[in-house]
N, C-alpha and C positions, 0 to 999 in steps of 0.2 A: 074628802077628808084624808088626813095623813094616816099612814100605817105606822103605829108606834112600835119602837124596838126598845129592848132593855138589855143592858150589858151586865154580865155577871162574871165572876172569876172563872166560871166553868165554861160559859158559852162565848166569851169575848175572844175574838181573833184579832190580833193587833198587827199593824204594819210598822216598819222602821220609820224613824223620823225623816230619813231621806226619801223613802218611798211615798210617805203621806204628803210631803210638800210637793214632790214631783206630780202627784195625782191632782192636787189643788191647782197647780200651775197649768197643767194640761187641760183640765176641764174649763177653767175660767180665763185662760190666756193671761196669767199673772206672772210675776217674776219674784216671788218670795224666795228667800234663801234659808229662813229659819222658822221653826214652828212658832216661836215667840211672836212673830210678826202677825199672826192671826188674831192678836189681841185687839186689833182695831174693829173687829166685827164685820167689816165690809164684805169679806169673802162669804161669810155665812148668809148675809142678806142677799147676795146674788145667787147663791145656791138655792135659796127659797124661791126666788123669782124663776129660776130654772125648773124647779120641781113643781111649783104651784103658781103658774102665771096669774098675776093680778093680786096675789096675797100681800104684796109689798110694793111700795113705790121707790124704784131705784133713783129717781130724781132727788129724793130726800137723803139718800145714803151719802155719807162723806167718804168718798174713796181715797181722798188725800189726807185723811185724818192723821194728825201727828201728836195731838194732846189727849190726855185722859178723858176730859169732858166730851171730846168728840167721839172717842171710843164708846163712851156710855150712851151717847145719842144713837149710835148705830145699833147697839145691843137693845135699846128700847124699841127700835123698829123691828128687830128680830123677835123680841118677846111678843110684840103685837101680832106678828105673822104667825108665831107659834099658837097663840091663843085663837086666832082666826081659823087655823087649820086643825085645831084640837090636838096639838102635839103635847103629849104628856111628858114634858121634860123641864126641869128647873134649870135655868141658865145661871151659873155662878158668876154673875157679872163682876162683882167686886174683886174676885180672884183673877178672872181672865184679863181685865184691863191693866193689871199690874205687870203683865208680860212675863210671868214666870213660866218656865219651860213645862214642868210637869202638869200644871193646871190646864194649859193650852193643849198639850198632847192628849190628855185624857178626853177633853171635850171634842177634839177633831176626830179621835178614834171612834167615839160614839157617833158623831155626825156622819162619818163614812158609812157606818152600818145603817144609819137612818136613810142616807142617800140611796144605798143599794136596794133598800126595801121599797122605796117610793119612786125611783126613776123609771120612766116608761120607755126610754130610748129615743124620745123625739129629738130632732135636731135643734141646736141652740147656738146662736152666735153671741158670745159674751161681750165682745167689743161693741157690737151694734146695740146690744141691750143697755150698755152703759152710756150710749149716745155720745161717744167720743170722750167721755170723762177719763182723765188720767187715772190709772189704777196702780200707782207706784206703791211698793210695800212701805208700811210705816217704819220709822226709824227703829233700828235694832235696840231693844231695851237694854241689852248688855253692851259689850265692847263693839265699837264700830269697826267692821272688817272691810266693808266695801265703801269706797268713796264714790257714791253715785253722782253722775253729772247733773247739773241743774236742769230741771224740766223746762221744756219749751211750751209756750202758750199756744203755739200753732200745732193743733192736733195732728194734722196730716203733713207736716213739713218733713223734708228729707232728713234734717238734723235729728228730729225726734225719732224717726225710724231707725237711724244708725245708732242712736243711743240705746234704744230698746234692744236692738240686735246685739250690741256690745254687752249689755247686762245678761242677756240670755247665754251668750258664749262664755262669759265669766262664770256664771252659775254652773254650766255644763262642765267646764274645766275643773272647777273646785270639786264638784261631785265625783268626777272621774279620778281625781287625785286622792280623794278620801277612800274610794273603793280600792285603789292601788295600794294605799298605805295599810288598809285592813288586811289585804292579801299578804303583804310583806311581813306584817306582824304575826300572822298565823304561821307562815313558813318559818319565821325565826323561832317561834315557840316550839314548832314541830322538831326542828333540828337540835334545839337546846335539850329537848326531852330525850332524844336519841343519845346525845353526848352524856347526859346524866346517867342513862342506863348503862352505857359503856363504863363510866367511872365506877359505878356500883359493882359491876362484874369484876373490874380490875381490883377493887378493894377486897372483894371476897377471896380472890385467888392470889393476892399479893404476897402471901407468905410461902408460896410454893416455889419461889426462886425461878420463876418463869421469865425468860428474857423478853418474850413478846409482851407479857403483861407489863414489865418494867418499862419497855419502850413506849407502850401506849400511854402509860402514866406520865412519861416525860413529855410526850406530845400534848396531852391534856393540860398539863400544868406549865407548859413553856410560857415564859414571859413574852410580852409583846415585842420586845427588842429582838428576839430570836425568830419570830414568826416570819416565814417567807425566805429564811436563809438556812436551809438544811445543813449547809457545810459549816456553819458557825456554831461550835459547841462550847459549853462552859470550859474554862481553862483546866479544871481538875479532870474532867472527863477526857479532854483531848490528850492530856499527859498520860492517862491510864491506857488509852488506845495506842498511843505511840509506843509505850513500853511493851505492850503485848505484841505489837508488830515486830519490835526489835528482837524479843525473845524467840518468836517463831522463825525469824530469819537467821538467828544465831544457831 
């Protein structure tokens, strides 16, 4: 029988959307790119086969499900396996099959905790367990970002293998770019905060007729057309400096 787990706001430890999808893909040799694609229910069915061999028939699972009624079929199989293993968890099927992000994220977060409590570490070949069935991710419920190549009916053909590798590489590239973008945004916010602190300090001491403060304010408020050209000064300032130079020379 299964070890039941319960998630609460106090005990729940969550993973990011990217980490949770990477975990699913790694365990089941899938190529999902979004949490919403878990709405087909196929991944959960195979997880149950992995945790409790014999509790579900993978031959009945529609790994290529693309329509809502096919998703519901898979979740009915999942519900039956839950009942068979005495899993005390209500599956919100009507919400999950709609492919909404938050509903599917909440359920996979719970399932990850359930998996950790029940997995005994035994080896499992997910591709062999599916008996060669294609396990392409269901269509993205939202905007289509990836134009996946048409699947081949020859499970072991070189073409299918190259297509699978291509999708894996695309997923890894997108994931890497997302991480890089997050890093750039954090760095941008950090330096913007520093500039804001300098601005506030300059405003506090602006009335002291401090040349350094005035110069810093000029740099902070310089328009884009003057950035990168230190020698190009507004006409009025250039005239004043020229006059001062003339007076010193006279």
